[in-house]
N, C-alpha and C positions, 0 to 999 in steps of 0.2 A: 606420308602426310602427317602433320602434327595438328592435334586438336587441343585447344585451350579453353578453360572456363572464363567466365566474364571478368573475374579479377586478375586473371593471368597467373594465378598461383597453383593451378593444376593443369598438367598437360600430359598427353599420351600420344602414342603412335599406333593407331589402329591398323590392322591389316588392310581394311577397306572401310569406307564410309558410304552408306547408301541412304537415299531419300525416297522411300516408297510413296506412291501417290494413291494407294488404295489399300484396304485391308487385305485383299488378295495378294498384293505385292508384299505386305508384311509377312503373311503366312509363308510365301515362297522363300523369303529371306531367312525366316526362322528355321525352316526345313533345311535350307542350305547350310546354315550354321551347324545344325545337327549332323548332317552328313560329313562335314569337314571337321567336326569335333572341336570347334572353337567357341569361345565365349561370345556373348552378345549383350551389349548394353545400349541404352537409348539416351540420347542427349536432347534436352529441350533447349532452354536459353543459356545453359551453363551457369545458372545463378546459384548453384550449390557450391559451398566452399570446401566441403568434404569431397574426396575423389570418388564420388558415386558413379560417374560416367566413364572413368578411365578404363581403357581396355586395349590389349594388343590384338584383339580379335575383330569382330564385326561391330561397328558403331552405327546405329540408326539415328537419323534425324527425321522427325515427324513434321517438319516444316511444310510439307505438301498436304498434310492432313489437318486443315484448319477450317473453322467456321461452324455454323449451326447445322447439324444433321436433321434436326426436327425440333419443334416446339409445341407445347400444349399450354397456352396461356390460362385456360380455365383451370387446369390442374396445377398451375405454377411450376411447371417442369420444362426442361429443355435437354436435348441430347446434343453433345458438343464433341467435335473431333478433338482427339487428345493433344495434337500439336498446337492447338489454338493458344495464342498469347493472351493472358488476362487483359492486357491493355487493348486488345482488339475485340473484346466481347461486349463492352458497354453499349456501343451503338447498335449492333444487330439485336441484342437482347431488348434494348429499349424500343426498337422498332416493332417488336411483338408484345410490348407492354410488360417486360420483365426485367429483373436486375438481380445480381448476386446478393445473397443475404449479408455478406460482410466481405471485406478485402483487407489485405495488409497495406502498408504504405509504399510497397514496391509492387509494380504490376508488369514487370518485364517477363516473368516466368511463363513457361508453357504450362497449360493447365494440368497435364498429366504429371509433370514434375512437381508442381505445387501440391497436388493430391497425394502423391507418393511419399512426400516428406512431411506431411502434416502442417503445411504452411497455413497461417492464420492471420486474423486481424486482432482487434481488441474489443472487449466488452463481455461482461459476465452473462449476458443473455445470448451469446453467440459462440458457436463452436468453430472449428477449423473449416476450410473448404472441404476437406475430406468428410466431415460429418454431414455435409449436404448431399453426398453422393448416394443415390438410390439404386443405381445399376451401373455396370461396366461391361464393355466388350473387352475380352482378354484373349490374346493369342498365347497358347501354352507352348512349352518346349516340344511337345509332340507335333506341333503345327496345327492343332485343333483350335478353332476360334469358338469361344463360348460367351454367353450372356450370363452375368452373375448379378443376382438381386437378392433382396431380403426374402422374397417369396420363393425363389428357386434354390438358394443355398445361402442361408444367413451366415453360416460359419465362414464360408469362403469370402463373402462380401466384407465381413468384419476384418478378415486378414488382408484383403486386397485394397481396402480404403487407405491404408498406410502400409506400403509394402516395399518401399525403396527399390522398386524395380526387380524384386527377387522372385516374383511369381510368374511373370510373363510380360508381354508387351500390351499395354493398354492402347486401344484404338479409338474407343468412344466412351464418353462419360455422360450419364444422365444425372442431372442435379435438381434438387429441390431449390426453388427460387422464390423471390418475392415479387409482387407487382412493382413495376418501376417506381422509384421514389427519389426524393430530393433530400439533401442533408444541409443543415446549417453548421458551419465550422466557426469555432472561436478559439483563438490562441492567446495566451498571456504569460507573463513571466513572474515568478515568485522565487524566494530563496529556497534552498533545498529543505531547510527545516520547516518552512511554511508548507511546502508541498506534502511533507509527511503528516503534518497536523491535519491537513484538509483531505487527505487521501481517501478515507472511507466514504465520506459524504460525496465526493466527486465520482467515485466509482459507482456508487449506488444511484446517484442522481443524474447520470448521463447514460445514454445508450452505448456510446463508445467514448472511453476516456483513456488517455495515456499521458505520460510525460517523458521528456528528454532531459536528463541531468547533464549539464555542461560543466565538466570539472574545472576548466579555466576560470569560470565565474562563480562556481559553487551555486549556480542558479538552475531552476527547473523551468523549462518551457512546457506549459500545460496545454493540452489539446483536447477539446470536447467536440464531438459530433452528435447531432440529434436529428431525427427525421422531422421534416416540416412540409407544410403545404404552400409555403411562400414561393413566389416566383424566383427563378435564378437571377442573381446579381452579376454584374460584370465589373470585376476588379482587376487591376494590373497584377501580373505575376510577381511573386516575391523576388527580391534581389538574389542573384547568385553570389554566395559567399562561401569561404572555406568552411569545412566542418568545424564545429565548435564555436563559430561566431553566432551571436544571438540573432542577428538579422536573417540568418539562413532559415530560421524556424518560424519567424513571425509573419503572419499574413493578416491583412484586413479581414474583418468578419465577412463571410460570404455564404451564399446559397447557390447550390448547383445540383445537377443529377449526381447520384451517389458515386458512380464510377469516375467522375471528374474530381470529386472531393477527396476520396480515399488516398490516391497515390501522391507521393512527394517526388520531386526530381532529384535523382542521384547522379551527380556528374563525376565526383572523385571516387576512384576505385578503392575498395577496402576489403578486409577480411572480418569475419564475424563469428562470435560464439554466442549461443543462446541456450539457456536452461529454463525449464518449467519447474517451479517449486510449488508446494502446496500453498493455497491462498493465504492461510494464516502466517506462513513463513516469509511471505514477500517483503514486508517492511524491514524485518530484521536482516534478511539476506541483503537487501539494498544498503542498509546502514553499514554493514560489515564491508561490503564492496566499496562503498564510498570512502570509508576510513582507510582501507588498504590502498586504494588508488592515490589518495592524497599523501599518505605517509611513505609508500614504497615505490609508486610509479607516477610521480608528478608530471612526467612527460607524456603520459597517456591522456590525450586531450579530446578524443572523439566522444561524442555523446553516448550515454548509457540510456537505453530505452526500457521503459517499464510499462507493461501491458497486462491485461487480465484475459482469461479465456475460460469458457464453460467446459466442464468435463464431458467425457463421452464414453462409449463402450467399444472403441476400436482397439484391436489387440495390441498394436504397436504405437498407439497414440501417446505422445508425451503427457497428455492430460487424461489418460485412462482413469476413469472413476474418481476424478478429483478436479474441482474447480481450482484454477492455478493462476499464479503470477508468472509471466515470462519476462525474463531480464536478458537483454542483449548488450554485449560489449563489442566495440569495433576498434580497428586500427587501420591506418593507411596500408594498402597492399605492398608498398615499397619500403615499409619500416619494419624493424624487428618487433615481433609481437609475442614470441613464445613465452618469455618469462612472465609477462603481464597476464597472458591468458592462463598460464599454469596456476598463478596465484589466485586468479578469479575462479578457476575451476575447483580449486580446493574449497572455496567458500560454497559454491553451488553444491558440491558433493555433501558437505556438512548439513545442508538443508534438504536432503533427499531429492535433489534435482534430477530431472531426466533431460538429456540433451536433445536439441533439435537435430533431426537426422541429416539435414542438408548443411549444417554448420559445423564448425570445428569443435572437436572434443577428443578425449583420449581413451574413452571407454572401449573395452572389448566385450566379447560375448559373455564371459563369466560374470562380469559386473552387471551388464545390461540384463541378463536373465533374472537377476535378483530384483530389478526395478519394475519388471513387467509381469503381473500375475498371469497373463495369458501367453507368456513366452512359449511354453511347450506346445500350446495349441497352434500358434502361428507356425512353429517349426514343423509340426506334423503336416500342415497344409503345404508348406514349401517342399518338404521332402516327397510328398505325394505328387505334386505337380512338376517338379524339376529335380528328379532323383540324381541326375548326372551333374547338376550345378551349372547348366548352360548360362544362367543369368547372374552368376556370381563373378566378381572380380576380387583382387586381393583385399581391398578395403571391406567389401561385404563379407568375405570369408572371415575377416578379423572380427567384425561386429556381430556376425550371426553364428559363427561356428567355432573358430580356433582361438579367438582373442582372450 
């Protein structure tokens, strides 16, 4: 059999693919992989552009482990099965009066995959989805299933919150949430220069702010989201337009429940690179990227996304101990992107950028170890839990050990 990721740019031929329907079945499959001496990886929605899931061993899908396992509205917490798609959580969480603290503008991902790669939204008051994790159920290489929390093992939780699947199989995730809330969305267009002039006030003056720079127009589509008590409005969906077209990004002002406002529809398949740079470096990094694209890669017309993120204390988080700007570049999945991405990556490197674990980058372990102060502590946890490397594949060996 052949497994492919969402964009079609990563494929592998696993020995077998299994879809366990319970934690007990996950345990049995992990033990089987141990007896057979094969690697084991877990695939969510395949929305990582890096080959995180690729394996010639055992590939698990957690699609049968979805939904709420329990909720505590009074404590604003819920325990969620790891295979749950973010897009499927809004309604059941609202039914118990809760909502995710923040989301990105793609909600196709499985929750465990989003957690494991540090996936995030925008806003300096908010961290990644990983930062909202208060406890995990984790099946280790030994076949033992454990609950990890700040109370039981804070060191292990800080390693497991962003682990790119290298510590074990996550089966359940307990998350800190908010009471269900509505958002007001406003989008508008300014020139790229105007966007940079207004940037600081817009970041500090909105709960969630981002912009998409469209190289073809040298214009920035600005997007601000703020919580509101207003009733939901009913507006028609935005027109479907090719990437880079202004009308693709502009919506009428609207109010709705948070989980309906955060995501954007993505029809065209693409590849993506994203780096988190220190907050103060964001504007200069963007300006250099803009100049490079206009001068050297004028055919790179997909939007560049500019967001902010609150720092955290997670060992392998790209925003470890620093508030950050995250800048994402894109190209169509069927177009050459390598030269453009390499030129952009050189700029990100010069600004002390840390790559998003699920997106394209060229870093190996030696370079990454210098970017993460808690690198050795993460490695000590990994070596203790998976000494034989059951949960590694060639890509993870490159980024964690040999690269």
